[in-house]
N, C-alpha and C positions, 0 to 999 in steps of 0.2 A: 840733516836734509833727509826727507822721506824719501824711500825708495819708490819707484814706479811700480804699480800693480803687476804681479807675477815676477818682479827681478829677482826677489829673494829665492823664491822657487827656482828660477832659471838658474841662478848662480850654484843652488845646491846640487843640480843634476851634473854629474860628470860622466861624459861620454868615455870610453876606453879608447886609449890612443890606436890609430890605426897602424897596422903592420904595414910592409913594404907591398905585399900583393894587393891591399885595399887602398892604397895610395895611388896605384897605378891607373893612369888616365884620370886623375883627379876625381874618381868616382869610388863608392863602396863596392867592394867585390868579395863576395863569399863564395869559396872554393866549391862547397857541397851545393849550394844552390846553381852555381855554374854547371856542375856536372848533371845535376838533375833536369836542368833546361836543356843541356846538350843531349840528353837521353830522350826527352819530350820531342825535340825536333827530329831527332833520328826516328822516333816512332812516327811522326807525321810524315817524314819523307819516304821510309820504306816499309812500315808496319802493314799487315802483321809481319813478324819477323822473330827468329830464335834470338835467345840471349846473346850468343857469339856475335851474331851479325849487328845486333844493335850494338854492343859494346864496341866493336871495331868502328862502326858508324860514328858512335859518339865521341871516341878517343878515350874511353875508360876501361878499367879492366873488368873482367867478368864478375868478380867478386862486389867491386862497387856497383856495377849496373845491377847485379841480383838484388843488393840490399836496397836500391833506390827503388827498384820496380816493386818489390815485395812492399815497401813504404807506401807507393802510391796505389797499390793494390787495396790496400787496408783501407784507403779513403775513396775507393771506387774510382781513382783517375786513370788505371791500368788494368786490363783483364789478361790472364794467360788462359790459352787454350789447353785445357787438361790433356787432350787426346794427342795434340802435336806439339806441345809446349811453346807454341809461338805466342809473342805477347803483341797486344794491340792497346789503343787508347781507349779509357774507359768512359762511360756514359756522362761523368759529371762534367766532361769538357764541353758538352752541347750547351749547357748552362752558361757556361762562361763565354763561349762563343756569342750566344745570343745576347748577353749582357754586354759585351763589347761591341756589338753591332748597335745595339740599342743607345750605347753611350758616344757613339760617332768616333770610334777608335780609328777606322780607316780613313775618314775623312781628316782627323787630327794629324794622323802622321803623313798623311800626303801634302798637309798644306805649304810647308816649306818648299817642297819640290815643285808644287804649283806656281808658287810665286816665283821661283826660280826660271821656269819656264816662261812664264808671263813677262819676267824682266827680259829674257832673251830674245823674245820674239815680238813683244808688244801687243800680243793679241790676248784675248780671252781664252782661259784655260778651264777645261771641265773635268771632273771625274765621275764616270758613270758606272753603275753595277748592273747586273740581272736581277730581276726580281720575277721569278716565274717565268711568264712568256712575254715580258715586258722589261725595258730598262729603266732605271731611276737614277737622276741626277743628283748626287749626295754632296758635291762641293763644286764652288764656282770661284774663279779667281779673275777679277776683271781690272785691266789697266786703263788708263784714262784715254780712250778713244771717243771720238764724236758719233762714229757710226759702229754700233755693235749687233751681234746676233745675241738674242737673248734666250736663256733657258734657265729657269728658276730651279733653286734647289727643290726636289721634290716633284719635280716635273717629270711625267712617265710617257716613254717613247715606245714605239713598235720595235721589235728586233730585225725586222727585214729591210728596213731602209736607214739611209744614213750612217754615222758612225757605230750605232748601235748592232750593225751587221756583223762587226768585229766579235761582238760578245756571243752573237749566234753562232758564229764559226767554232768557237771553242765551248760551246753549251754541250750537254751530254746529247747522245743520240735522240733520246725519248722527247727532249724538248725542241730539237731541230725538227722531228717528224710532226710534233703537235703544232709547231708554228707554220710550217710549209702545208700543214692540211686545213690551216684556217683560210678565210676570206681575207686577202690582203689589201689593205687600204693603199690608194694612190693619192699623194700629196701635191706632186707637180709633176709635169711632162717627163722629168727625168726619173721618177720613182719606177723601180722594177718590181712587178708583182707577179711574175711568171715564176712559180715553184720550180721548175725545171732549171730555169736560169740561176736563180739564186742557191740550189743545191749544189749547181756545178761551180759555183762561185766560192763557197765557202772552203774547200781544200785549197784553191788559189790563195785566199786570205791566209790561211794557216801557212802556207808555204813561205810567202812573203814576209809575214809577222807583222803587218801594219795594213792601214786602209786609207785610203784618199777617196772623198765622195764629193761630188759637186750638184748642189741644187736638188738632192734627192728627198729632202723633207721640208726644207723652206726656200723659196725662189731666192736667188743670188748668193745663198750661203754655200762657202766651202769648208771642209772640216777634214784634219789629216789626225788619225788615231793610232795609239800603240798599246798592246796588252799589258797588263800589271799582273805578277803573278805572287804567289804567297809562297811558303817554305814547303809546301809539297808539290810546287811546280804547277799549280793549278791558275789558271787566269780567272781572277777574282775581281776585275774592274777593268776599264780602259781610261786612259788618259789621252784627251785630245784637245787640239786648239781648233777654234771656229771663228770665221770672221767673212763679213761680206767679199764677194768676188771681186768687187771694185779694188779692194786693198789686197785680199790674198788669192792673187792669181796663180794658176797652176804650177807654173815654173818656181814662184817663191813658196808654194806650199811643199813642194818636193825638197826644196832646199831647207825646209825647216825640219825634214825628217831626221837626220842625224842627231841633233839636238833633242828632239823629242823622244827618239829611241833611246838615247843615252840617259836621260832623266827618268824615263819610264823604267829602265833597267835598274837604276839606282834605287828608285822607290821599291822596286820588286826585292831588291838586296835588303834593304830595310825590312822588309817584311818576312825575311828568311829565306829568299830563292836563292839558289846556288848554280844551278844549271839552266840558262836560259837559251830558248831557240835562236839561232843565229838570223836575224833579219836580213833580207836580200838588198841591204843598203849600207855604204860604208860609214862607219862612225867617225868622227872628228877626232883628230889625235889629241891625246891627253885627257885627263879626267875634268869633265865639264858637271860638277856637281852644285847641288842647291846652295852649299855653303859658299862656293867659289862665285857662283853669279851674285849672290847677296852681299858678299863683301866687296865685289867690284862696284855694285849699285852704292853700296854705302860711301865707297871711296870717289 
């Protein structure tokens, strides 16, 4: 009998046996790579910082940290300030970050969490990011409902109205000043266009850690939104549920907040976030993870 194409080559390739550390969790695990990634995440969270502080944050020895940083420095992934000795991320990371965005990394990571949230509430779930002085919808999960609020992937929205105001609340000061210095469009009777009111609302939003809006962009649309953070603690996106007011009345929208906040928090943790701002709403007891919801749905 003839072997299938490539079978002889496949049989000739022998992978080395996995040690106990590599078998842990059913995945490959290389200690040196883990240490390097821990160090990079420490640089992302607290950099620029001296070696001792970074090693402590990453949970490695100074010797190991120094060797890893010098290796990354040789490839322009880390830079040391010669005057102060502090280390920071190198310029090569900007190219990787741009490539990750272009390849849809955030949307891909968020998809199971969006599916979980959609399964839990039965409504359409959106992931939106800030792009300059506008917002951009980068992912949508739609359940089977007869009446929906449509917002296609790639559709841009202003930052002053609707759930996008949550992105404005966490935007840099320069962006907030630029937006509030523009002529703000009114979409419905409920759209707030007064710069002073919006400026005063932004710290209130940050204090709550969530935003609920009613008919601010589209008539009859209710949205409830939560922030998504990265490993540096920065808000990089918002996760929100939107539906017609006939189905998502304000009491039900508020009742969805604990699940929304917990799943947004779990998505943030997946992105490397460690310390999140405490929202002004009680979270449900127990872990309400994407895998838990999907398992329940499958069952």
